[in-house]
C-alpha positions in Angstrom: -20.3 2.1 8.2 -17.0 4.1 8.5 -15.9 6.8 10.9 -13.5 9.3 9.4 -11.1 11.5 11.5 -8.5 14.1 10.8 -6.2 14.1 13.8 -3.3 16.4 14.7 -1.0 15.7 17.5 1.8 17.8 18.9 4.7 15.3 19.2 6.6 16.6 22.2 9.1 13.8 22.0 10.4 15.1 18.7 9.5 18.8 18.9 7.1 18.3 16.0 3.6 17.5 14.7 1.7 14.6 13.1 -1.5 14.8 11.2 -3.3 11.7 10.2 -6.4 11.2 8.0 -7.8 8.0 9.5 -10.9 5.9 8.7 -12.2 3.3 11.2 -14.7 0.9 9.6 -16.0 -2.2 11.4 -12.9 -3.8 12.6 -10.3 -2.1 10.3 -8.3 1.0 10.0 -6.9 2.9 7.0 -4.7 6.0 7.5 -2.3 8.3 5.8 -0.2 10.8 7.7 2.4 13.5 7.6 5.0 14.2 10.2 7.4 17.1 10.9 10.0 16.5 13.6 13.1 18.3 14.9 14.6 15.6 17.1 16.8 13.5 17.2 17.5 15.4 13.9 15.1 17.2 11.7 13.0 15.0 9.4 9.8 14.9 7.3 7.9 11.7 7.1 4.8 10.4 5.2 3.1 7.1 5.8 0.1 5.0 4.7 -1.3 2.3 7.0 -3.8 -0.4 6.2 -5.1 -3.0 8.6 -7.5 -6.0 8.0 -10.1 -7.5 10.3 -9.4 -7.1 14.0 -7.1 -4.1 13.3 -4.3 -6.5 12.3 -1.6 -4.8 10.2 -1.6 -5.5 6.5 0.8 -2.9 5.2 2.7 0.2 6.4 4.5 2.3 3.8 6.8 5.0 5.1 9.1 7.6 3.6 11.4 9.6 5.8 13.6 12.5 4.6 16.6 13.9 6.5 19.6 16.0 5.6 21.5 12.7 5.1 19.0 11.3 2.6 15.7 9.6 2.1 14.7 6.3 3.7 11.8 4.1 2.5 10.0 1.1 4.0 7.4 -1.1 2.7 6.4 -3.3 5.7 3.8 -6.0 5.0 2.1 -8.8 6.9 0.5 -11.4 4.6 -0.8 -14.7 6.0 1.1 -14.1 9.2 4.4 -13.6 7.5 6.2 -10.2 7.6 8.4 -8.7 5.0 10.3 -5.4 4.8 10.9 -4.3 1.3 10.3 -7.9 0.2 12.8 -9.4 2.6 11.3 -12.0 5.1 11.3 -11.0 8.8 10.9 -14.4 10.6 11.7 -12.7 14.0 8.2 -11.2 13.8 6.4 -14.5 13.6 3.3 -14.1 15.8 3.2 -10.3 15.6 -0.1 -8.7 14.6 0.8 -5.0 14.7 3.3 -2.5 13.5 4.4 0.3 15.8 5.7 3.4 14.1 8.1 5.1 16.5 6.9 8.5 17.9 3.5 8.1 16.3 0.4 7.9 18.6 -1.7 6.4 15.7 -0.3 2.9 15.8 -1.1 2.4 19.5 -4.8 2.4 18.4 -4.8 -1.0 16.8 -4.1 -3.3 19.9 -6.3 -1.2 22.1 -9.2 -1.4 19.7 -8.8 -5.1 18.9 -9.0 -6.0 22.6 -11.2 -3.1 23.7 -8.6 -2.3 26.4 -9.6 1.4 26.4 -13.1 0.5 27.6 -12.8 -2.5 29.9 -10.5 -4.6 32.1 -7.7 -6.6 30.7 -4.0 -6.9 30.1 -2.3 -8.2 26.9 1.3 -8.7 25.8 2.1 -8.1 22.2 5.0 -8.8 19.9 5.2 -5.7 17.7 7.0 -4.8 14.5 8.6 -1.6 15.8 9.8 0.9 13.3 12.4 3.4 14.5 12.4 6.9 13.0 13.8 8.5 11.0 15.9 5.6 9.8 12.9 3.2 9.4 14.7 0.1 10.9 12.3 -2.7 11.9 12.8 -4.8 15.0 10.7 -6.9 17.2 9.6 -5.5 20.6 7.4 -6.9 23.4 4.8 -4.4 24.6 2.1 -4.8 27.3 -1.1 -2.9 27.4 -3.1 -2.9 30.7 -6.5 -1.2 31.2 -6.2 1.3 34.1 -9.7 2.8 34.1 -12.2 5.2 32.6 -11.6 8.9 32.1 -14.1 11.7 31.3 -13.1 11.4 27.6 -12.6 7.6 27.3 -10.1 5.4 29.1 -6.6 5.0 30.3 -4.2 2.2 29.3 -0.7 1.6 30.8 1.8 0.9 28.0 5.0 -0.9 29.0 8.0 -2.0 27.0 11.2 -2.9 28.7 11.9 -0.2 31.3 9.6 2.3 29.5 6.1 2.8 31.0 3.4 5.5 30.4 -0.3 5.8 30.8 -2.0 6.6 27.5 -5.4 8.2 27.4 -7.7 7.0 24.6 -10.9 8.5 23.3 -14.1 6.5 23.5 -13.5 5.6 19.8 -10.0 4.2 20.7 -7.9 7.0 19.4 -4.9 8.3 21.4 -5.6 11.6 23.2 -2.5 11.9 25.4 0.7 9.8 25.5 3.1 11.3 28.0 6.6 11.7 26.6 5.3 11.2 23.1 2.5 13.7 22.4 -1.1 14.9 22.8 -4.0 15.5 20.5 -4.4 19.1 19.4 -7.3 18.8 17.1 -9.7 16.3 15.6 -12.2 16.9 12.9 
C-alpha cells in the first residue's frame, strides 16, 4: 500500500518555494521535487530521492542552476558506503540519511524511521548534508527530540551545532512547519 502526496512549501529561508511529489510505501519513500529560490542567490533545483527499508537513503540526484552555472550531484548509499558522483565518502560511514539543505522533505526520514513525531524519544544522527545551491556534501551531527503532540501531528526539536528549531510534523510524518526554513502551503 502506498500513500501519494503532492506537497508545496513556502521556503522562507530562501525566499522561494518547493514542490515535491512523494510516495510513502511501507517503510520507504520516493520523491521528486522542484525548487525555486532567491537567496543566497537565485537558483533553480530539481531532485529525485529514493530510500530503502526503514527510510534509509539509497540515492539522491540533484541538479542546481545558478547564474554561475549548473551543479550536479549523484549521492548514493550502497551497503552502508556513500559515494558522491562515484567518489567514496568515508567520512559518512554510519550515516543513514541525506539532508538536502533548505528542503523540509528530507527531515521526514529520521522522524518516520524512529516515529519521533508520534512518541517520546531522542536520537542523534550523522547525516550526509548537502549545501545549496553548490551541492557540496559534508557530514553533520543532528539530534531529533520528540517534544509532544499537536492538533495536526507532533512536534520534534531539531538541533545541529548552535542551530535549534521545533519542527511540526503531520500524523503521516511530513513536515508542516519548520521555523526559519519554511511551512507547508498545500498538500494534495
